[in-house]
N, C-alpha and C positions, 0 to 999 in steps of 0.2 A: 612887653617884649623880653624874653629871657634868652640868654646866650647870644651866640653870633648868628646873624642872618646872612645868607648868601644870595645875591642877585645874579642870576645867570642870564646871559644873552648870547644869541648866536651871531652877533655882530662882531666884526674885527676891530671896530673903533667905537668909542662912546664920547659924546660931548659932555664935559663935566659942568658946563655953565648952568644947565638945567638941574643937574644932580646936586650941585652946591646949594641952590635955593631950597630944594626939598630937604636936604640935610639940616640946614639952618632952621627951617620952619619947625621941624620935628625934633630938634636937639639930638641929632645923630652924628656919627663920625665914621669915616671909612677906616677899617682896620687893615685890610689888605686887598690887593688887586692882582689877579693872576690870569693867565691865558691858557686855554686848552683847545685842541683842534675840534673836539666834540661840542663843547658849550660856547666857545668864543671867549668872551671876557667874563670873569667871575669877580664880583665886587663884594667884599665882606663889610658889613656895617654893624654898629652897636649903638645903643642909646647912652647918652652922656649922663 
């Protein structure tokens, strides 16, 4: 994994309980979270 990866969703809310388990399992961390009308929520992740 090189650089930042963005997860884009068209949902207006995301439940982080499942996301946290995935992040821990693959040694990832959230770098930023933003909201746009077109994509919904955008979550930036990177490998630790």
